[in-house]
Each structure stands twice: as C-alpha cells, then as structure tokens.
N, C-alpha and C positions, 0 to 999 in steps of 0.2 A: 504494500500500500504506500503511495507517495506521501512524503512528509507534507503536512499542511502548511500553507503560506498565508499569513495574515498581515495585511497592510491597512493603514488608516485610509479613510476616504480621500484625504488630501494626498497621500502617497499614490493611490490609484489614479487620481486625476493628473498627477504629474507624470506618471509612467505611461498612461494610455492616451491615444488620440481621443478627441471628443466622441467620435463614432464608436470606437472601441469601448470607451467608458459607458456610453449609453447601453450598448448591447451586453457587455460582460458584467457590469456592476448594477445596471438598472433593468435588466431583462428586456431590453429593446429588441427589435427585429429590423433588419435591413429590408428594403423593398425587393420583391422577387425580381430575378434576372438582372440585378445591379451589382452583385458581389464579384470581387476580383477573382475568386476561385471557382465560380459556378461552372465555367467552361474549361477550366484547366485540365489538361490531359497529360501533363508531365509526370514522370515517375518521381517519387520522393515521399516525404513525410510531412504531415500536417501537425503542427504543434500549437499549443495554447498561446494566444497572443498576450495573455496576461502573465504567464509564468514559465512558458517554454516546455511544459510537459508534453511528450509525444502523445498524440491523441488518435490519429487515423493514418493508415498507410494508403498510398495512392492506389494500390491494387484492390482496395475495397471500395473505391469511389466509382460511382456510375451516374449516368444522366437519367434522373427520375422524371424530368420534365416539370419539376416543382418550382424551379427558379432559384434554388439554393443548392450548394454542394450536398450531395447525398452519399452516404457510406453504408455498407452492410454490417460493419462491426467496428468497434474501437480497436486500436493498435494492441492494447493489452486489456485484460479483463478488469483491471482496477483503474484504468485511465479516466473513466467517467463515472459520475454518480447519477442516479435517476431519481426523480421526485414527482409526485402527483401534482399536477398544475390544473387548477380549476378557474383560471383567469379568463376573461373575455367570453364568458358563457359557454366554455368548452371544457371537456375533461381530456387532458393530454398528459403525456409523460415528458417532463422537462429533463434535459441533459445538461449537467454542469461539469466543469473540470474537477477532478478528484483532488488536485493540489490546492488551487486557489478559489474554488467554488464559483468561478466565473460562469455566467450563463452562456451556453453554446448554441442551443436550439432545442429541438424536440425529437423523440423517437416514435415511430409509427409502425404498426404491424402489417405493413404492405410492401415490404422489400423483397428483392429477388434472391437474396442469399439463403444459406441453409437454415438460418434461424427466422427467416421471413421478416427481418427488421429493416427499417429505413431511418438512418440517423440523418435528419435534416438540419444542417448546421449553417450558421451565419458565417460568411467569409471574414467579416471583421473580427470574429473571435479567434481566427486562425492566423498562423504564420506558416508559410510553405518553405520547406527546405528541399531543393532538387536533389535527386539521387546522386551520390558521389561527391557532393559538396560538403564543406565543413558544417557540422551539426546534423548531418544525415546519420541516423542511428539504425537504419534498416539492416537486417541480418545478412542480406545477400549482396553486399557491396563487393 
C-alpha cells in the first residue's frame, strides 16, 4: 500500500495548476473530449499529477468513446481507492489516488477487459511518462 501524502490546501494550490486543483482536490471534471490524454496512443505510464504514483499503464487504455481517457484496470491493485459517490443525483463509484487521495474520475461496469470495468479518468489528474523515458516504471523496458 502506498504511503499516504498529506499537504495543506495552500500547498496543493501551489503545487497544482488551477485545473488540476479543481479536479484533484475539489472533485471537478474536465469537459468531454478536451483532455490532453483522451486520444493519446503512446506506450508509457500514467501517473498521478498530484503525487506521481503510477496509476495506469498504456496497455490498459482504450477508446471508450466517452470523451475521457479510459482504462480497464489500474497499474497495481493498490494504486487507486474506490468510494461510493452519490453527487449530482447519480450513484457512481469515485476513483481516487491511493497516495494523495486526489480525485481521478469514476469506474463503471461497462468495460471490455476481463473484469468488465471502465476507469474513466480526467486527463488533468494524470501525468504521462512515455515508455523508455526517465520515470517510466513499466516492467518490460
């Protein structure tokens, strides 16, 4: 389990861009089809933009047509936490970073993978590290 990271709200505001702060710390959502990683097809690793924890590998990313980056599974079983979300008149499962508790998006039971899950994640909550570059922690380098 990742060691928890706790910063003050002032520290988060200093560390994150305004868009990242809104999404990661205030549970915001970017508009569909506007995120920088929605159409990214490069091989690599998606990390939390708040704390750098590896969250999703590119080989689990697919085009769901939802307008947000979608993944079939987290990079590690303990990389994300899931919470019941009853906001906006809906019942959903929120996905947060296991280290910094930053809001990433939601998980839905309509994915193509073996577990049938679709992790629908905001691009602004992610940093992408291309395969083979510094910070890439994929096992098959």
